[in-house]
N, C-alpha and C positions, 0 to 999 in steps of 0.2 A: 374749209378749215386750212389754218396756217401750217408755216412750216414746222417739221418736227422738231420737238423741243430734245436736246441732248440730255444725257443721264444725268451729268453734272448742274445743269440748270434746273431739273427737275428737283433734284434733290436739295440743292440751293434754296428754291422756292419753298418747298415742304419745311426746310428748316426754318425758313423766315416766319411762314405763317404758324409753326408749332410754338415759336418764341414769342409772337406776338398775342397768341391767345393764352400762353402762360403769364404774360404781362397784363392782359384784360382781367385775368382772374386773381391779379394781385400776388403771386407767387413768386418766389426765387427760384433759382436754378436746382439751390440744395433743396429746397422744400418739394419742390416737384419731382425730383429723384428719389427723395425718401419715399413719398406718396407713391410713385408707379412702382418702387421696389427696384429700380437702376441704380448704378452708380452716376455721380454727378458729372464725371469725366463722359459718360457715355451719351446724356443728355446734351453735354457742350458739343461734343462731335455731331450728333443729330441736328441741333439748331444751326451749325455751322455748314451743313450740307453734305458731311461726311456720311459713309455707307454704316449701316448697324444691323443688328439681326432684327428680323420680323418681328419677333416675339417681344423686343424692347421697345418697338413703333408701337404695338399694340398696348402694351403695358403704359406707355406715354399717353396714347391716344385716350384710353379708359379714363386716365387722370385728370386730362383736360376735357371730358365729359364731351369727347368728339367719337368715339368707337362706333356707335349706333349709326352716326349720319356716314361715318366710313364705308361701314358694312352696306348700308343702304345704297349708296353709290354703286355698288357690285352685286346686283340682285341675282338670283337664283335662276340659273336657265330655265325656260318653260318649256314645253313640248316643240318637237320639230312640226313644220308643215307637215310632212308625211305622217307623222302621230296624229295630228289633227285631223288629217283625212282618213286615216283607218278608223279614228273614233266616229267620224260622222257616218261611216257605213254601219256602224254598229246599234247606230240609234234607231229604234223602232219609229217607223211611220205611220203605222195605221193598225189597227186593232181588227182582227178577223174573228166573227162570232164563229161557232163550231156549228157544222151542219148536221153532227150527229145529234140524235133524238136523247134528251136527258132522262136517265132512270128514274122512277118514282121513288126508288129506295136506294139508299148509299150501297157500294159494291163492298162484299165481304168475301172473305176466301173459300166461305163455304163450309169450313169445318168449326164453326161455332155452334154451340149445344144449345 
């Protein structure tokens, strides 16, 4: 793994990629901003690599048809190794037949008339 990326360089890269996707889809900044429900200045700031609210980012990702891919990159955490180990202990490993004799008739409370 390379050296850690600064926040500024990461934001710049994200902004450039969003701008490129917008251009690939043939949308102007004004069109995308309207479609996403954000201000054009917000979109301009994001594409320049400036900070914005996460809600605005999500709206823009949805409008660029990238939201599901972004969510898929952040999968839900699975069970911990200890949870898996506990679950293994609960799994039945064999079936034991009862050694008691089975009655010929079903059991009743005895108060049936």
